[in-house]
N, C-alpha and C positions, 0 to 999 in steps of 0.2 A: 311354189312353196314345197310341194311334195318332192320334187326333184332335188331341191336344196337339202331337205331332210335326209333323203337317201344318200346323197353325196357325203354329207357330214357323217352319217352312220358308217359308210364304207371307210372313210378316212380314220375315224376313231377305231374301228376294228383293225385296220392295218397298223396303226400306231401301237395299240395294245399287243398285237401279235409280235411286232418287231421288238418292243420293249421287253416282253416276257421272255422271248427266245434269247435275247441278248443277255438278260440277267442270268438265265439258266446256263448259258454257254460260259459266262465269266465265272460263275460259281463252280462249274465243272472243272474249268482250267485251274482255279485256285486250289481245289481239293486234289488235283493231280489225276482225276479220273479221265478216261479216254485218251491218255497220253500213250503213244506207241512205245512198246517195249521191244527192243531189238532181240532177235532170237537166232539160233543157229540155222544157217541156210540163207539168211538175208544177204543181200549185196549192198555194200555201202560205198559212197564216194566221200572222201575226206580231203578237203582243200585247206591249205594253209596259205593265207593271203601273202602274195609276193615271195613265196617260198616253194617253187616247183619241186625241189628235192624232198619236201615234206608234204607232198600232195599225192594222193593215190586214187585211181578210179577202179571201180569194180572189185572191191575188197570183199572176199567171202568170209562170213562169220562161220568159223569152224564148229564142229560138233561140240567141242568143249566150251563154246561161247566166246572164244578169244579171236582176236585178229592180230596179224603181224604188221608192225609199222616201223619205218626206218628209225634206227637208234633207240627205239623204245622197246624193242623185242615184242613180247606178247602183251596185249592190252585186253582186259576184260570188257567185252561189248554186250554179251548176252545178259538179258534181264535189266538192262539200263535203257533210259530214254536217250535219243540222239543228243539232247542238251547235256545230260550227265556225262556222256562219252566225250562230247566237245570240251567240257570244262576239264575233264581228266587229262585229255591229250594236251590241251593248252598249258596246264600246270606242269606236265612232264617235259614239254618242249622248252620251257623257260630256261632250262640248263644249257640249251643250245642256241636259242633265238631270243632276242629281246622283244617283249610284247607280241607273242604269237597270236594271230587271229585265225581261229579254226572254224570251219563249217563242216558239219556232218549231215549228209543226206542219205536217206534210205532209198536207193535206186530201185530195188526189187524186194518187196516184203515177202520173200519166199517162205519164211518160217511160220507164217500165219495162214493155215489152210483149213478148209472144211471138206467133208466127204459126203457125197450123196449117192446112195445105193438103192437098188430095187427098181420098182416100176416107174421110172422117170425116163424121159427121152434120151438124155445124155448123162449116164452115171459117171462118177469120177471124182477127182480132186479139184477143188476150186480155191483160188486165193481169197483170203479174207482181207480186203483192202479198204473196207469202210464199215460202218455200223450196220451190218447185214442182218436181216431178219429171216425167219423161216419162209415167209411168202416170197421174199426176194430170191432166196436160194432156189425155190422151185422154178422161178422165172429163169435163173441162170442155167438150170438143168433142162430147160426147154419144155417144162410142163410134165404132165403125167402121161403114162401110156393108157390105153383103154382098159387094162386089167387092174389098174391101181386101186387099192383099198384106201380111200382118202379119209376114212374115219379112224384108222388104226396106225397112223404114222408114229414112228419111235425116234426120239433124239437121244443119243448116248453122249454123255459128257463126263469129264473127269473134273471134280471139284474138291479141292483140299485133299488130294490124294485118294479120293473115293469115287467109285463109279456111280453115276446118277442117270436114271432113266426118266425121260419126260415124254408123256403121251400127248399126241397132237391130233386133233380132229379138224382137218382142213375145212370140212363142210360147215362146222360151227363158226369158224373164223369168217368165212364168206357170208354167212347169214347174219353176222353181227352179234352172235350169241356169246362169244368168248374171245375177245381180242387179246387176252392175256396169253393165249396159246401161240400168238405170233411172236415168239421169243427172239430176243437178239442173240445172234450166234457168237460163239467164242472159238478161239483157235482150237483145232483138233476135234471139234464136234463132228459126230457122224449121224446123218439122217438116213433112216431106212424106211422106204415106202413099200409095204408088202403088196 
């Protein structure tokens, strides 16, 4: 009887976890959150089905946010999602192809970077390829050096054109005192470990 109860409890917990995460994921996709925005430096693959002349691999998004595409000249890619760019290219190709089917793939998300400096094992520039948090960034950087001041970490961020400083106490996160400091990183964030 006790084993049966434990099994049912585990099943119920799994179902609730799956359902809750599914609801949050679908709500986020409806609201447009967490959709990748193309930026300068990204490398794209654009494929037009059954039209090799209108397909290109490794297209660099220029500093001005535009790409060059056959017969369409310059197309604005920066600041748009792959789906928005796909629809724009499909509409523009209708003058040359009947019913174009376009696929836009971000091959290399080079425009989304974070920077980790100071007393970490591997300082440098890192790609922001998922919903990366501060703790995960420290893991990417190989952890701290022996001289790191883990209570005085600084995160520099630009928000709405203004500089923002976020203070992070790594030890408090580890002790479970303040998980809010395990901030999700954004493109161009700079973490400094004194």
